[in-house]
Every structure is written in C-alpha cells, then in structure tokens.
FIVEXZA-334471 format. One record per residue (C-alpha): z, x, y; residue in one letter; chain. Coordinates in Angstrom, 1 decimal. Layout:
! residues N
z Z	x X	y Y	type A	mol A .
...
This chain:
! residues 423
z 0.0	x 0.0	y 0.0	type M	mol A .
z -0.8	x 1.2	y 3.5	type N	mol A .
z 2.3	x 1.0	y 5.7	type I	mol A .
z 2.7	x 1.7	y 9.4	type L	mol A .
z 6.1	x 2.5	y 10.8	type I	mol A .
z 6.1	x 2.0	y 14.6	type T	mol A .
z 8.4	x 2.9	y 17.6	type Q	mol A .
z 10.9	x 4.9	y 15.6	type G	mol A .
z 12.5	x 8.2	y 16.4	type R	mol A .
z 11.2	x 10.5	y 13.7	type V	mol A .
z 13.6	x 13.3	y 12.7	type I	mol A .
z 12.7	x 16.0	y 10.2	type D	mol A .
z 15.0	x 19.0	y 9.9	type L	mol A .
z 12.6	x 21.0	y 7.9	type A	mol A .
z 10.0	x 21.2	y 10.7	type S	mol A .
z 12.3	x 20.6	y 13.6	type G	mol A .
z 10.5	x 17.4	y 14.5	type L	mol A .
z 12.5	x 15.0	y 16.7	type D	mol A .
z 10.5	x 12.6	y 18.8	type R	mol A .
z 9.3	x 9.0	y 18.9	type Q	mol A .
z 6.2	x 8.7	y 16.8	type A	mol A .
z 4.3	x 6.3	y 14.5	type D	mol A .
z 4.2	x 7.1	y 10.8	type V	mol A .
z 1.2	x 6.1	y 8.6	type A	mol A .
z 1.7	x 6.0	y 4.9	type I	mol A .
z -1.1	x 5.7	y 2.3	type A	mol A .
z -1.2	x 6.2	y -1.5	type D	mol A .
z 2.5	x 7.0	y -1.7	type G	mol A .
z 2.2	x 9.9	y 0.8	type K	mol A .
z 2.7	x 10.5	y 4.5	type V	mol A .
z -0.8	x 10.3	y 6.0	type L	mol A .
z 0.1	x 11.1	y 9.6	type S	mol A .
z 2.9	x 11.5	y 12.0	type I	mol A .
z 2.2	x 10.6	y 15.6	type G	mol A .
z -1.6	x 10.2	y 15.5	type H	mol A .
z -2.6	x 7.3	y 13.4	type V	mol A .
z -6.3	x 7.6	y 12.2	type P	mol A .
z -8.6	x 5.1	y 13.9	type A	mol A .
z -9.8	x 3.8	y 10.5	type D	mol A .
z -6.3	x 3.3	y 9.1	type F	mol A .
z -5.6	x -0.4	y 8.3	type K	mol A .
z -2.0	x -1.2	y 7.7	type A	mol A .
z -1.1	x -3.8	y 5.1	type E	mol A .
z 2.4	x -3.9	y 6.3	type R	mol A .
z 4.0	x -2.8	y 9.6	type T	mol A .
z 7.6	x -1.9	y 10.0	type I	mol A .
z 9.0	x -2.1	y 13.5	type D	mol A .
z 11.6	x 0.8	y 13.8	type A	mol A .
z 12.5	x 0.2	y 17.5	type T	mol A .
z 16.0	x 1.6	y 18.1	type G	mol A .
z 16.0	x 3.2	y 14.6	type C	mol A .
z 15.7	x 6.7	y 13.2	type I	mol A .
z 13.0	x 7.5	y 10.7	type V	mol A .
z 14.3	x 10.3	y 8.5	type A	mol A .
z 13.6	x 11.7	y 5.1	type P	mol A .
z 15.3	x 9.8	y 2.3	type G	mol A .
z 18.8	x 11.0	y 1.5	type L	mol A .
z 19.3	x 13.4	y -1.5	type V	mol A .
z 22.6	x 12.9	y -3.3	type D	mol A .
z 23.7	x 15.7	y -5.6	type L	mol A .
z 26.5	x 13.9	y -7.3	type A	mol A .
z 26.2	x 10.2	y -8.5	type A	mol A .
z 27.3	x 8.8	y -11.7	type R	mol A .
z 25.2	x 5.8	y -12.8	type L	mol A .
z 27.4	x 5.0	y -15.8	type R	mol A .
z 24.5	x 4.6	y -18.3	type E	mol A .
z 24.6	x 5.2	y -21.2	type P	mol A .
z 28.0	x 4.2	y -22.5	type G	mol A .
z 29.9	x 2.9	y -19.5	type Y	mol A .
z 27.9	x -0.2	y -18.6	type E	mol A .
z 31.1	x -2.1	y -17.9	type H	mol A .
z 31.7	x 0.1	y -14.9	type E	mol A .
z 28.1	x 0.3	y -13.7	type G	mol A .
z 24.5	x 0.0	y -14.8	type M	mol A .
z 21.3	x 1.6	y -13.7	type L	mol A .
z 20.2	x -1.6	y -12.0	type E	mol A .
z 23.3	x -2.0	y -9.9	type S	mol A .
z 23.7	x 1.6	y -9.0	type E	mol A .
z 20.0	x 2.2	y -8.2	type M	mol A .
z 20.3	x -0.9	y -5.9	type A	mol A .
z 23.3	x 0.7	y -4.3	type A	mol A .
z 21.4	x 4.0	y -3.8	type A	mol A .
z 18.5	x 2.5	y -1.9	type V	mol A .
z 20.8	x 0.3	y 0.1	type A	mol A .
z 22.4	x 3.5	y 1.3	type G	mol A .
z 19.0	x 5.2	y 2.1	type G	mol A .
z 19.3	x 7.5	y -0.9	type V	mol A .
z 15.9	x 8.2	y -2.4	type T	mol A .
z 16.8	x 11.0	y -4.8	type S	mol A .
z 20.0	x 11.5	y -6.8	type L	mol A .
z 21.4	x 13.9	y -9.4	type V	mol A .
z 23.5	x 12.5	y -12.2	type C	mol A .
z 26.0	x 14.6	y -14.3	type P	mol A .
z 25.9	x 14.6	y -18.1	type P	mol A .
z 29.3	x 13.0	y -18.9	type D	mol A .
z 27.8	x 9.8	y -20.2	type T	mol A .
z 28.4	x 8.4	y -23.7	type D	mol A .
z 26.7	x 9.8	y -25.6	type P	mol A .
z 26.7	x 13.0	y -23.6	type V	mol A .
z 23.3	x 14.1	y -22.2	type L	mol A .
z 22.9	x 17.0	y -24.6	type D	mol A .
z 19.7	x 15.9	y -26.4	type E	mol A .
z 16.2	x 15.8	y -25.0	type P	mol A .
z 15.7	x 12.2	y -26.3	type G	mol A .
z 18.7	x 11.0	y -24.3	type L	mol A .
z 17.3	x 12.6	y -21.1	type I	mol A .
z 13.8	x 11.1	y -21.7	type E	mol A .
z 15.3	x 7.7	y -22.3	type M	mol A .
z 17.5	x 7.8	y -19.2	type L	mol A .
z 14.5	x 8.9	y -17.0	type R	mol A .
z 12.3	x 6.2	y -18.5	type F	mol A .
z 15.0	x 3.5	y -17.8	type R	mol A .
z 15.4	x 4.8	y -14.2	type A	mol A .
z 11.7	x 4.8	y -13.5	type E	mol A .
z 11.5	x 1.1	y -14.7	type K	mol A .
z 13.9	x 0.2	y -11.9	type Q	mol A .
z 11.5	x 1.4	y -9.2	type H	mol A .
z 14.3	x 2.7	y -7.2	type G	mol A .
z 15.5	x 6.2	y -6.3	type A	mol A .
z 14.2	x 9.3	y -8.1	type R	mol A .
z 16.6	x 10.4	y -10.8	type L	mol A .
z 17.3	x 14.1	y -11.6	type F	mol A .
z 19.6	x 14.4	y -14.6	type P	mol A .
z 21.8	x 17.4	y -15.4	type L	mol A .
z 22.0	x 18.4	y -19.0	type G	mol A .
z 25.2	x 19.3	y -20.8	type A	mol A .
z 26.0	x 23.0	y -20.8	type L	mol A .
z 27.7	x 22.7	y -24.2	type T	mol A .
z 27.2	x 20.2	y -27.0	type R	mol A .
z 29.3	x 17.1	y -26.3	type G	mol A .
z 30.8	x 19.0	y -23.4	type L	mol A .
z 33.1	x 20.5	y -26.1	type G	mol A .
z 33.0	x 23.9	y -24.6	type G	mol A .
z 32.0	x 25.7	y -27.8	type E	mol A .
z 28.3	x 25.6	y -28.6	type V	mol A .
z 25.6	x 26.0	y -26.0	type L	mol A .
z 22.9	x 23.3	y -25.8	type T	mol A .
z 19.2	x 23.9	y -26.2	type E	mol A .
z 18.6	x 24.5	y -22.5	type M	mol A .
z 14.9	x 25.1	y -22.8	type A	mol A .
z 14.3	x 21.7	y -24.6	type A	mol A .
z 16.5	x 19.9	y -22.1	type L	mol A .
z 14.6	x 21.4	y -19.2	type T	mol A .
z 11.3	x 20.3	y -20.8	type E	mol A .
z 12.7	x 16.8	y -21.0	type A	mol A .
z 13.4	x 16.8	y -17.3	type G	mol A .
z 16.8	x 18.4	y -16.6	type C	mol A .
z 17.1	x 20.3	y -13.3	type I	mol A .
z 20.2	x 22.2	y -14.3	type G	mol A .
z 23.2	x 22.3	y -16.7	type F	mol A .
z 26.8	x 21.2	y -16.1	type S	mol A .
z 30.2	x 20.6	y -17.8	type Q	mol A .
z 30.8	x 17.7	y -15.3	type A	mol A .
z 34.5	x 17.5	y -14.9	type D	mol A .
z 35.3	x 19.0	y -18.3	type V	mol A .
z 36.6	x 22.6	y -17.6	type A	mol A .
z 35.6	x 25.4	y -20.0	type L	mol A .
z 38.6	x 27.0	y -21.7	type A	mol A .
z 36.7	x 29.9	y -23.2	type D	mol A .
z 35.5	x 32.4	y -20.6	type T	mol A .
z 33.2	x 34.1	y -23.2	type Q	mol A .
z 31.3	x 30.8	y -23.7	type V	mol A .
z 30.8	x 30.6	y -19.9	type L	mol A .
z 29.6	x 34.2	y -19.9	type Q	mol A .
z 27.0	x 33.5	y -22.6	type R	mol A .
z 25.9	x 30.3	y -20.9	type A	mol A .
z 25.4	x 32.1	y -17.5	type L	mol A .
z 23.6	x 35.0	y -19.2	type L	mol A .
z 21.2	x 32.6	y -21.0	type Y	mol A .
z 20.6	x 30.6	y -17.9	type A	mol A .
z 19.9	x 33.7	y -15.9	type S	mol A .
z 17.4	x 34.9	y -18.4	type T	mol A .
z 15.3	x 31.7	y -18.0	type F	mol A .
z 16.0	x 31.0	y -14.3	type G	mol A .
z 18.1	x 27.9	y -14.8	type Y	mol A .
z 20.9	x 26.8	y -12.4	type T	mol A .
z 24.3	x 26.1	y -13.8	type V	mol A .
z 26.3	x 23.5	y -11.9	type W	mol A .
z 30.1	x 24.0	y -12.2	type L	mol A .
z 33.1	x 22.2	y -10.9	type R	mol A .
z 35.7	x 25.0	y -10.3	type P	mol A .
z 38.8	x 23.9	y -12.2	type Q	mol A .
z 41.1	x 25.8	y -14.4	type D	mol A .
z 41.7	x 23.8	y -17.5	type R	mol A .
z 45.4	x 24.4	y -17.8	type A	mol A .
z 46.3	x 24.1	y -14.1	type L	mol A .
z 44.0	x 21.2	y -13.3	type G	mol A .
z 45.8	x 18.5	y -15.4	type K	mol A .
z 47.7	x 16.9	y -12.5	type G	mol A .
z 46.8	x 13.7	y -10.6	type V	mol A .
z 47.4	x 14.8	y -6.9	type A	mol A .
z 47.2	x 18.0	y -4.9	type A	mol A .
z 50.3	x 20.1	y -5.1	type S	mol A .
z 52.4	x 19.8	y -2.0	type G	mol A .
z 55.2	x 18.0	y -0.3	type P	mol A .
z 53.6	x 14.5	y -0.7	type L	mol A .
z 53.0	x 14.9	y -4.5	type A	mol A .
z 56.6	x 16.2	y -4.9	type T	mol A .
z 58.0	x 13.3	y -2.9	type R	mol A .
z 56.0	x 10.7	y -4.9	type L	mol A .
z 56.8	x 12.4	y -8.2	type G	mol A .
z 53.2	x 13.0	y -9.1	type L	mol A .
z 52.0	x 15.9	y -11.2	type A	mol A .
z 50.4	x 18.4	y -8.9	type G	mol A .
z 47.1	x 20.3	y -9.1	type V	mol A .
z 47.6	x 23.6	y -7.2	type P	mol A .
z 44.9	x 25.3	y -5.1	type V	mol A .
z 45.0	x 28.1	y -7.7	type A	mol A .
z 43.3	x 25.7	y -10.2	type A	mol A .
z 40.2	x 25.9	y -8.0	type E	mol A .
z 40.4	x 29.5	y -6.9	type T	mol A .
z 41.1	x 31.0	y -10.4	type I	mol A .
z 38.0	x 29.2	y -11.7	type A	mol A .
z 36.0	x 30.4	y -8.7	type L	mol A .
z 37.1	x 34.0	y -9.2	type F	mol A .
z 35.9	x 33.8	y -12.8	type T	mol A .
z 32.6	x 32.2	y -11.9	type I	mol A .
z 31.8	x 34.7	y -9.2	type I	mol A .
z 32.7	x 37.7	y -11.3	type E	mol A .
z 30.5	x 36.4	y -14.1	type L	mol A .
z 27.7	x 35.8	y -11.6	type M	mol A .
z 27.9	x 39.5	y -10.7	type K	mol A .
z 27.5	x 40.6	y -14.2	type S	mol A .
z 24.9	x 38.1	y -15.4	type T	mol A .
z 22.8	x 37.5	y -12.3	type G	mol A .
z 23.1	x 33.7	y -12.8	type A	mol A .
z 22.5	x 31.2	y -10.1	type R	mol A .
z 25.4	x 28.8	y -9.8	type V	mol A .
z 25.9	x 25.6	y -7.8	type H	mol A .
z 29.6	x 24.9	y -7.2	type V	mol A .
z 30.3	x 21.2	y -7.2	type C	mol A .
z 32.8	x 19.5	y -4.9	type R	mol A .
z 34.7	x 22.3	y -3.3	type L	mol A .
z 38.1	x 21.0	y -2.2	type S	mol A .
z 40.2	x 23.8	y -0.6	type S	mol A .
z 40.3	x 26.2	y 2.3	type A	mol A .
z 40.9	x 29.1	y -0.2	type A	mol A .
z 37.8	x 28.0	y -2.2	type G	mol A .
z 35.7	x 28.0	y 1.0	type V	mol A .
z 36.8	x 31.6	y 1.7	type A	mol A .
z 35.7	x 32.7	y -1.8	type L	mol A .
z 32.3	x 31.1	y -1.5	type V	mol A .
z 31.8	x 32.5	y 2.0	type R	mol A .
z 32.6	x 36.0	y 0.7	type A	mol A .
z 30.2	x 35.5	y -2.3	type A	mol A .
z 27.4	x 34.4	y -0.1	type K	mol A .
z 28.0	x 37.4	y 2.2	type A	mol A .
z 27.6	x 39.6	y -0.9	type E	mol A .
z 24.2	x 38.0	y -1.5	type G	mol A .
z 25.1	x 36.2	y -4.6	type L	mol A .
z 22.9	x 33.2	y -5.5	type P	mol A .
z 25.6	x 30.7	y -5.0	type I	mol A .
z 25.5	x 27.3	y -3.4	type S	mol A .
z 28.1	x 24.5	y -3.1	type C	mol A .
z 28.8	x 20.9	y -2.0	type D	mol A .
z 31.7	x 18.8	y -0.8	type V	mol A .
z 32.3	x 15.1	y -1.3	type S	mol A .
z 32.6	x 12.5	y 1.4	type I	mol A .
z 36.2	x 11.9	y 0.1	type N	mol A .
z 37.4	x 15.5	y 0.6	type S	mol A .
z 35.6	x 15.8	y 3.9	type L	mol A .
z 37.2	x 12.7	y 5.5	type H	mol A .
z 40.5	x 12.2	y 3.7	type L	mol A .
z 43.7	x 14.0	y 3.0	type A	mol A .
z 46.5	x 13.6	y 0.4	type D	mol A .
z 48.4	x 11.4	y 2.9	type T	mol A .
z 45.8	x 8.8	y 2.4	type D	mol A .
z 47.3	x 8.2	y -1.0	type I	mol A .
z 50.0	x 6.2	y 0.9	type G	mol A .
z 52.1	x 4.2	y -1.4	type Y	mol A .
z 50.3	x 5.1	y -4.7	type F	mol A .
z 47.0	x 3.7	y -3.6	type D	mol A .
z 44.8	x 4.1	y -6.7	type S	mol A .
z 41.7	x 3.9	y -4.6	type R	mol A .
z 42.6	x 7.4	y -3.5	type A	mol A .
z 43.0	x 8.6	y -7.1	type R	mol A .
z 40.1	x 11.1	y -7.1	type L	mol A .
z 38.8	x 14.2	y -8.8	type N	mol A .
z 39.1	x 16.7	y -7.2	type P	mol A .
z 42.3	x 15.4	y -5.7	type P	mol A .
z 42.6	x 15.0	y -1.9	type L	mol A .
z 44.3	x 18.0	y -0.4	type R	mol A .
z 46.1	x 18.8	y 2.8	type Q	mol A .
z 44.7	x 18.4	y 6.3	type Q	mol A .
z 44.1	x 22.2	y 6.7	type R	mol A .
z 41.9	x 22.1	y 3.7	type D	mol A .
z 39.9	x 19.1	y 5.1	type R	mol A .
z 39.5	x 21.0	y 8.4	type D	mol A .
z 38.2	x 24.1	y 6.6	type A	mol A .
z 35.8	x 22.1	y 4.6	type L	mol A .
z 34.4	x 20.4	y 7.7	type S	mol A .
z 34.0	x 23.8	y 9.5	type A	mol A .
z 32.3	x 25.3	y 6.4	type A	mol A .
z 29.9	x 22.3	y 6.2	type L	mol A .
z 29.0	x 22.8	y 9.8	type A	mol A .
z 28.4	x 26.6	y 9.6	type D	mol A .
z 26.3	x 26.4	y 6.4	type G	mol A .
z 28.9	x 27.9	y 4.0	type T	mol A .
z 28.9	x 24.5	y 2.3	type I	mol A .
z 25.3	x 23.5	y 1.7	type D	mol A .
z 25.4	x 19.8	y 1.1	type A	mol A .
z 27.5	x 16.6	y 1.4	type L	mol A .
z 27.6	x 14.3	y -1.7	type V	mol A .
z 28.9	x 10.8	y -2.3	type S	mol A .
z 30.6	x 11.8	y -5.6	type D	mol A .
z 29.7	x 8.2	y -6.6	type H	mol A .
z 31.9	x 7.2	y -9.6	type T	mol A .
z 32.1	x 3.4	y -10.1	type P	mol A .
z 35.3	x 2.3	y -11.8	type V	mol A .
z 36.1	x -1.1	y -13.3	type E	mol A .
z 38.9	x -3.2	y -11.7	type A	mol A .
z 41.2	x -2.9	y -14.7	type D	mol A .
z 41.2	x 0.9	y -14.6	type A	mol A .
z 42.2	x 0.9	y -11.0	type K	mol A .
z 45.0	x -1.7	y -11.3	type T	mol A .
z 47.1	x 0.7	y -13.4	type L	mol A .
z 49.9	x 2.9	y -11.9	type P	mol A .
z 48.5	x 5.7	y -9.8	type F	mol A .
z 48.9	x 8.5	y -12.4	type A	mol A .
z 47.4	x 6.3	y -15.2	type E	mol A .
z 44.5	x 4.9	y -13.2	type S	mol A .
z 41.0	x 6.2	y -13.6	type E	mol A .
z 39.8	x 8.7	y -10.9	type P	mol A .
z 36.7	x 7.9	y -9.0	type G	mol A .
z 35.3	x 5.8	y -6.1	type A	mol A .
z 32.0	x 4.2	y -5.2	type T	mol A .
z 30.2	x 6.1	y -2.5	type G	mol A .
z 26.4	x 5.8	y -2.5	type L	mol A .
z 26.3	x 3.2	y 0.2	type E	mol A .
z 28.7	x 5.2	y 2.3	type L	mol A .
z 27.1	x 8.6	y 2.3	type L	mol A .
z 24.9	x 8.0	y 5.4	type L	mol A .
z 27.4	x 6.5	y 7.7	type P	mol A .
z 30.1	x 9.0	y 6.7	type L	mol A .
z 27.7	x 11.9	y 7.3	type A	mol A .
z 27.0	x 10.5	y 10.8	type L	mol A .
z 30.7	x 10.0	y 11.4	type L	mol A .
z 31.4	x 13.6	y 10.4	type W	mol A .
z 28.6	x 14.9	y 12.7	type G	mol A .
z 30.1	x 13.0	y 15.6	type E	mol A .
z 33.7	x 13.9	y 15.1	type R	mol A .
z 33.2	x 17.5	y 14.1	type S	mol A .
z 30.8	x 18.3	y 16.9	type G	mol A .
z 28.2	x 19.4	y 14.4	type A	mol A .
z 25.8	x 16.8	y 15.8	type G	mol A .
z 23.2	x 14.4	y 14.4	type L	mol A .
z 20.8	x 17.1	y 13.2	type A	mol A .
z 23.3	x 18.9	y 11.0	type R	mol A .
z 24.7	x 15.6	y 9.7	type A	mol A .
z 21.2	x 14.6	y 8.5	type L	mol A .
z 20.4	x 18.1	y 7.2	type A	mol A .
z 23.4	x 18.2	y 4.8	type V	mol A .
z 22.2	x 14.9	y 3.1	type V	mol A .
z 18.4	x 15.5	y 3.2	type T	mol A .
z 16.8	x 18.9	y 3.6	type H	mol A .
z 19.7	x 21.1	y 2.5	type A	mol A .
z 20.3	x 19.4	y -0.9	type P	mol A .
z 16.6	x 19.0	y -1.6	type S	mol A .
z 16.2	x 22.8	y -1.5	type R	mol A .
z 18.8	x 23.0	y -4.3	type L	mol A .
z 16.7	x 20.7	y -6.5	type L	mol A .
z 13.7	x 23.0	y -6.2	type G	mol A .
z 11.3	x 20.0	y -5.9	type T	mol A .
z 8.7	x 20.5	y -3.1	type P	mol A .
z 8.4	x 17.8	y -0.5	type G	mol A .
z 11.6	x 15.9	y -1.0	type L	mol A .
z 14.2	x 15.8	y 1.8	type G	mol A .
z 11.6	x 16.3	y 4.5	type Q	mol A .
z 8.8	x 14.4	y 6.3	type L	mol A .
z 5.5	x 16.2	y 6.4	type S	mol A .
z 1.9	x 15.1	y 6.4	type E	mol A .
z 0.7	x 15.0	y 2.8	type G	mol A .
z 4.2	x 15.0	y 1.4	type G	mol A .
z 5.8	x 12.2	y -0.6	type P	mol A .
z 6.7	x 9.1	y 1.5	type A	mol A .
z 10.4	x 9.0	y 0.7	type D	mol A .
z 12.0	x 7.7	y 3.9	type L	mol A .
z 15.1	x 6.1	y 5.2	type C	mol A .
z 14.9	x 4.0	y 8.4	type I	mol A .
z 18.3	x 3.4	y 9.8	type F	mol A .
z 20.0	x 2.0	y 12.9	type D	mol A .
z 22.5	x 4.6	y 14.0	type P	mol A .
z 24.3	x 2.2	y 16.4	type S	mol A .
z 24.9	x -0.8	y 14.1	type V	mol A .
z 28.6	x -1.3	y 13.4	type E	mol A .
z 29.8	x -2.6	y 10.1	type W	mol A .
z 33.0	x -2.9	y 8.2	type Q	mol A .
z 33.3	x -1.6	y 4.6	type V	mol A .
z 33.9	x -4.7	y 2.5	type E	mol A .
z 34.1	x -3.7	y -1.2	type P	mol A .
z 32.9	x -7.1	y -2.4	type G	mol A .
z 29.7	x -6.8	y -0.4	type A	mol A .
z 28.7	x -3.4	y -1.9	type L	mol A .
z 25.7	x -3.4	y -4.2	type R	mol A .
z 27.4	x -1.1	y -6.7	type S	mol A .
z 29.2	x -2.6	y -9.7	type Q	mol A .
z 32.2	x -0.4	y -8.7	type G	mol A .
z 34.0	x -2.0	y -5.8	type K	mol A .
z 36.8	x 0.5	y -5.3	type H	mol A .
z 36.7	x 2.9	y -2.3	type T	mol A .
z 39.4	x 4.6	y -0.2	type P	mol A .
z 37.2	x 3.7	y 2.8	type F	mol A .
z 37.7	x -0.1	y 2.4	type A	mol A .
z 38.2	x -1.7	y 5.7	type G	mol A .
z 36.8	x 1.3	y 7.7	type Y	mol A .
z 34.6	x 0.4	y 10.7	type A	mol A .
z 31.5	x 2.6	y 10.4	type L	mol A .
z 28.3	x 3.1	y 12.4	type C	mol A .
z 24.8	x 3.5	y 10.9	type G	mol A .
z 23.1	x 1.6	y 8.1	type R	mol A .
z 19.8	x 1.7	y 6.4	type A	mol A .
z 17.3	x -1.0	y 7.4	type R	mol A .
z 14.5	x 0.1	y 5.1	type A	mol A .
z 14.1	x 2.6	y 2.3	type T	mol A .
z 10.8	x 3.8	y 0.9	type L	mol A .
z 10.3	x 5.8	y -2.3	type V	mol A .
z 6.9	x 7.2	y -3.0	type G	mol A .
z 5.4	x 4.8	y -0.4	type G	mol A .
z 7.1	x 1.7	y -2.0	type R	mol A .
z 9.4	x -0.3	y 0.1	type V	mol A .
z 12.5	x -0.6	y -2.1	type V	mol A .
z 14.8	x -1.9	y 0.7	type L	mol A .
z 13.9	x -4.0	y 3.7	type G	mol A .
C-alpha cells in the first residue's frame, strides 16, 4: 500500500534529521522524505500534525509468554501491546516452556509471530540446554533457525568453566552472548540489600551479586574475545565496571530497564508486589548513576523488561509473588520522561529506544528512517497526557509499578514493513 504521512516532525537519530517533512511509503519501504515524487499516488494519507514521526522502537527485553505461559500472556495480546507502544522490533529471552534450545521451537515461534502481522520478533536461543547450565546448545543450528544471540535469561550460571566454554565457542563464530550479571548464590533474595529491606524483613540481594558476576564476565571476555551484551544493569558499581571495560576497548554493551531507571527500593512501599522485580529496585544513588550512564552512552539502550504476570501470582505476599511487570506500552512515554527530567533531551531519549538498540541487533535499516529502508515507523504525539490505567493496557499482564502515573507521549500510529498495525 502507498502511504503518505504529512505535516509531521521527522526525527532520525542515525542521520541527524530533524525537520517537518512528508514521508512517502511504497512496497514496505520509505520511498522519500521531504520531496514526494510527482507521480506518487497515496492510497492512504496520515495527518501527523503536531506529532513526531520517528523510527519504530526497538525493545531488547520483552517476554511474550509463549510457549508455556499462555495464562500470563499470548503472542496475540503481547504483540498488540508492542505496536500500541510504538514498538516495531523486539527481542524475547529463551526462558519459555519448553526452553528455546531447539531449532524447531525457534522456527515455530517465529512463524507464529509472523502470522500476527505485528512487531518483528528476534528470539534469543538458550545458552545451555534447558537453561540447566551444564551442556551447551547447538548455537550454529539455532542461529540458522533465526536466533540473534544466546542467553541464560535470569538463570545464573553456577559453573564458570561452562561460561568460559560458551564464550569461547561464541567468539569463534562471532555470536553475541546476552548475560544478566547475577551471582547464583548471592542473588536469591527478593529486594535490594539496604535499610529498607532490613526494615521490611525481606531477604536482600547485595550489589556484589551483580559486580562479582560482571567481574567474571569481563575477565572471561578478555581471555576469549567474546562479544557480550549485559542485560538490565542495576547498580552504580555495575555501571563503573562496564564503563571501565568499554574504556579498555572490550566488545561489551548493556541496557537498563525502565523500572530501574525511574524507581528505587522505596517504591516497594508497604510490600507492593507490583514493585517485585528482577533485578530488584536499588537505592536512589544507583538510579541516578544509571540515568547518567544512559545519558553519556555507557549504557547503550533502554528496555521495557516486559514480563506479564497473572493476577494470582501478584496477590501473594511480596516475597512469594512472581517478579515482573508489564512495560511494552510504557517504554516510549517513560523514555520521553527520562529525557526531560535528566536533561538528556528528546534526541537522546529517542536514540536509546531506536537507533542504539537496533545497532546491537545487527539488522541493517531497523531503528532508523532512510530512503530505501524498511518502513518501520512510530508516529506519536509528545504532548498528549494520559494516565496509566492497568485495565486499559493491551497486554494480558495488568501489573505495573507505574499504575496511576500521569505520562506524556503516546503512539497514534505504528507501521511495520509499510503496514499500518496501529491507527
């Protein structure tokens, strides 16, 4: 379908474009920006007056709950949540049931996702069989099936030798390993260690649980040459380690979740299970360090860490409740809120959810607007105010620590491959 987007402010961080321009789309690609060909005939026109036309958002951490956890979310509901939030590409971890450790499972998931005609799906394959931490998966076969990297999700590896072998193998073939830095023995608590956890009587997770794992990862990177993406950094000390590793020239990247970027352990309040998250919310000094690191580029990307959880699993006592929160529909407005509050600005706020994460996928054209490139776009009104009402979210998971927040910015239309999937 030929689509013409008119009167919008077009922003593309990859090229530095920021001006009002019309965008013509044909055959799933961006035909022109600014100068619409005289012979172009639009079958649909989208008036973007007062709106920003930006590349579609790229979310590096979104659980879709299929296969195995359909009671908490399904591809249909979570893909609908993605496009409602302006997300056109997303990465899902392998901790499904069964675990994504076989090529057939990857192919099935990608086929199911394509049938939804929603966001593009980029699955991560399991690093070890069943995430058991003992036997490496067939990475070559999983890559051929469509995996863009390999991960243990939130299951920490206990055997450092297994991690060393995995990184060495991945390095040999140029694969990226996605690791959540968490020491298995120290990371068993339910809240960040500190005065609040002590006062509430909650088992604590010390910062050392993150830094010890990071030390190990970084040292093994030096000896193996592997490329590692660190998932959901949560502490100031962790930021310092990643910053030092980047200064040494190591091929390391990292992300932070919207939860850790905006919230602190005090948001647990009186055992609010909506704030039961993994990694746990840390102190304000950690939140401030994460914000500064995202602004200066030490942290590459902002992610939703979308993890829909059923109601019964959240009505349990805090320590027994299931960690996780819905976030796909909140990624855009919370990125904009961070850009405003931190002083990083609109351009950086959009970069950390579009161009920067797309570079980590290694898929040309995504996360940017360029003539001849894929027409994955998010058209959003940055001034519209709305309140987060869990019941109105498209996701099957209705629990979020941001319930009741008044936010600005919401997608009016989302396009994937030139198809209007929202609006």
